[in-house]
N, C-alpha and C positions, 0 to 999 in steps of 0.2 A: 504493500500500500504506500509506503514511503516513496519508493522509486516511481510508482505510477503518478503520485501527486506532483513529484518534482518535474517530471517531463511535461505534465499537463500545464504546470505553472510557468515553465521557462521555454516551452517549445516555440511560442510565437516570438518572444524577444530574440531568441537565437536565430530564428529564420530571418527576422528583419535585419539583424546584424550581419548575417551572411550576404543578404542582398545589398546592403550598404557597402560592404567590402568589395563585392563584384563591381558595383557602379563606380567606386573610387578607382579601381584598377583600370577600368575602361576609360574613364575621363582622363586619368593621368597619362594613359597611353596616347590618347588623342592630342592632348596638350604637348606632350613630349615630342611627338612626331612633327607638330607644327613648328616648334622651336628649332628642331634640327633642320627642317626644310628652309628656315630663314637664317640659318647660320651654317651655310655650306662652304667649306674651304675650297678655294680655287685650286684646281689640280696641278697647275704649272708654275706655282710660285711659293717660296717659303722664306721666312725670316730666320736666319741662323745667328744665334747668340752664343759666342764661345768665350770661355774663361781660359786665359793663357797664363801659365805659372812658370816660375823659374826652374832651373835645372836641379837635379838631385831627386832622391826618393821623397823628400819632404819639401819640395819646391814651394816657396811662398806660404809656408805653414803658419806664419805669423798673422796672416790676413783673415778677417772675420768671414768673408764669403767663401774662401778656400776651406776653412774649417767646417763650414755649414753647407757645403755644396750638395751633399747627399739630401739634406732636408730641403734645400732649394729645388732640386730636381723633382722631389716628390710633390712639392707644392705647385710648381709651374711647368712640369715636364709633359703635361697632357694637353696643352693648349694647341688646337689645330693650327697647322701651318707655321708653328714656331718650334725650331729645333735648338735644343740646348746641348752644348758640348764642352769638354774640358781637355786641354792638351798642353804639352810643353811649348813654351814660347819659341824654342828652336825649330818647331815644326810650322811656324806661322807662314814663312815664305813659301813652303810647300803647299800650304792650304790656299794661298793666293792663286796658284796655277797660272803663273805669269806667261807661260807659253800660250795659253788660251786667252788670258786677259792682261795684256801688257799695260793697260791703263791703270792697273793696280800696283804699279811699281812704287815702292815706298819712297823713293827719291823724288818722285814727281806728283804723286797723288796727294791732293790737299787734305783729305780726311785721314790719311795715314802719316801725316807730317810728324807727329810726336815720336814715331819710330825711326825717323831719319837719324843716322849716325849712332844708332844703338846696336850693340852686339847682342843679338837675340840668343846666342849660345852661352852667354855668361850672365850670372846673376847681377842685377842692378836695381836701382830704386824704382824703375818703371814697373817692375813685376810686382804683383800680377796686374794684367789689364784685360779688359773685356772688349771684344769687337762685335759689331753688328753689320751683317750683310744681307742683302736681298738677292736670292738666286732663283733662277727658273728659266723658262723658255717663252718666247713670244714670236709668232710668225715663223716658227721653225728654227729660230736662232736662240742660243743660250746666252744668258747674261748673269753677271755677278756684280752687283752695285754695292759699293762701300757706303755706309751711312755715318759711322763715327766710332769713337773709342771712349771707354771709361777708364780713367787712370787715377792713380793716387788715392786720395780720400774718397773718391767717387765709387771705388770698388768695395761696396759693402752689400750685405744681404738686403737691407732696406732700400738702398739706392737703386739696385738692379730691379727690385720688385716694382718700384715706382716707374722705372724706365720701361719695363715690359708693359705695364698698364698704359703708359703714355703712348708707346709706339703702336700697340694694337689699336688704340683709339685713333691716332693720327693716320694710320694706314689701313684702317678697317676695310675700306672699299677696294683696296689693292689686294688684300688677303682673302676676303670672304665675299660671298654673293648670295642673293636670294633667288636669282634666276640663272639657270645654267646657260642661257643665251647671252649673258653679259660678258663681254670680252675683258680679260684681265689687263690691267695697265701696269707698266713698269713704274715702281714708286719713284716719284720725283723728290729730290732733296730740297727741303724748304730753303728759300732764299733769305739771307740776312736782311733785316729791315734797314732802310736807309735812314740816315741820321739827320738829313737836312730838314729844315723847318717846313719846306713846301710839301714834302712827302710824308712827314710824320703823322698827318691826319689820315692818310689813306692806307698806311701799312701798320701791322701789329707793332705794339710797343717793344716786344721782345719775343724771341723764340722760346718755347717752353723750356724751363730750366732742368727738365728731366735728363737731358743729355748735353754735355758741354762739347760743342763742335770743335774739333781740332783747329787751331789757328785763330780762335776767337777769344 
């Protein structure tokens, strides 16, 4: 009798709860599909963010970001079209692929200017540093565009977190699309604002401070 009364008393609430759970799953599935459709990574472009450390087994171990790199990759390693990597600074020139992209020569590229006259095979005060590149293909041609570097006090967990948020905001239309028919565009590097009085009203007061552009 006790069991019979229990099921009679709670059978309806349990049935209603089961229906609510099923409806929740269905609704969540619909909303989730909608959000994915409107956050589609473009298939032919990626933003590569690399941490470059000094030589030796414990290269640049004094740095906050280096020490917490595993935590950083867990937190930000799943962003679509954003690739995170870590390597020795001595491999940076190899990463540039100068045979394919001669415009990335450290001696002439404005964005890579801080690396000029630096021996990347030996430890120095520049290490570690972070590079940001956009790589992909457009109209059958490959490209690798340098955006900038983070160096010195800028190479911290918090600074790179803000940089990733800022960059994905600035270049959202270049990295993602809501319509597969939209053609991807090669990210254009923002121009520095003019300082003359005549143009100051028409141009932004400053470029976002998330990244310090080399040479500025």
